[in-house]
N, C-alpha and C positions, 0 to 999 in steps of 0.2 A: 484388222479384223472386219470381215464383212457384216453388214447389219443382220442378216439371217443368221450368222453364227453367233453373233451378240445376243439375239433374242433367244435363240435356242437354248445357249448356255444359261442365260439368266433364268429361263423357265425351268431348266434342269436343275439349277441351284435351289429355286424356290420350292420345287417338289421335295427335294431331300431335305430342306430346311423345315418344311411342314408336316413331313412324314417320318416320325421319330424311327418306326419300327423298320421301315426301308433304309433309312440312314444307317441306323446301328448294323443292320444286315450287310450293306454294301461296304461301308467303310470301317468295318471291324479291326483290320489289320492294316489298313492304309490311311494316309493322310488325304483328307477329302479336298484341300485346295490344291494339292498335287494333282489328285484325280482331275480336277477342273482344266489344269494347264494343259494335261495331255489330251483331255476330252476336247478342248478347244483346238488343239493342233489337228486331231483326227476330223473334226467337224469341218475344218477349212480344207482337209484333203477331200472329205466327201462332196463339198461344193465343187471342187475343181472336177472330180470324177463323175459325180451324178447329179450335180445342181441342187442337192439336198443335204443340209447339215445333220441331220438326225442320225445318231449312232445306232447300230444294230446292238441286240444283245451279245452277239459274238464280239464286237468291237469293245464294248464296255468290259466284258469278261477279260478280253486281251489285256486291256489297260490295267486291270486289276491284277491280272497274274504278273504282267511285266514289273509292277510296283510290287508286289510281294516278293518277286525274285530278287529286286534290288534290295528290299529289306532284309531278305535272307542272306544276301551277300556281305551287308553291312554286319549282320550278326556274326556271321562266320568269320569275319576279320577280327572280331573281338574275342574269340576262343582261342585258349592255348591248347593246341592239339596235344602236347606233351602231357597234359594233366589227364587227358582222355585215354591215352594208352599207356599201359604199365608193363615192364619186363618182370615176369614172375620167375622164369627159370633162365639162367643166364645162357646167352647162346642161342636162345630161342627168340622168335619174333614176338614182340609186345602184344598184349591182348587189349581190346577195347573194353573198358568199364562202364558201359551205358545202361 
């Protein structure tokens, strides 16, 4: 990891550790440590492409979206779809009981 990325990620962690409201808003549905792993990867890519490790708002939002999608996939794996759909009339397609 480059020194610039290390300093940037350390400062980003310090910000979220010190600002409870921002931390709760940003990491409401995702793991903070996993975010910083992905943020570090993106910061390294930014150094290569732009010479600056700073993540844009869009990049941070994209990381959160990717993590949220992964969490949703894990949640969906735990759902028994047969419990959601019920056959009401024999010979007709089942209906969703949501």
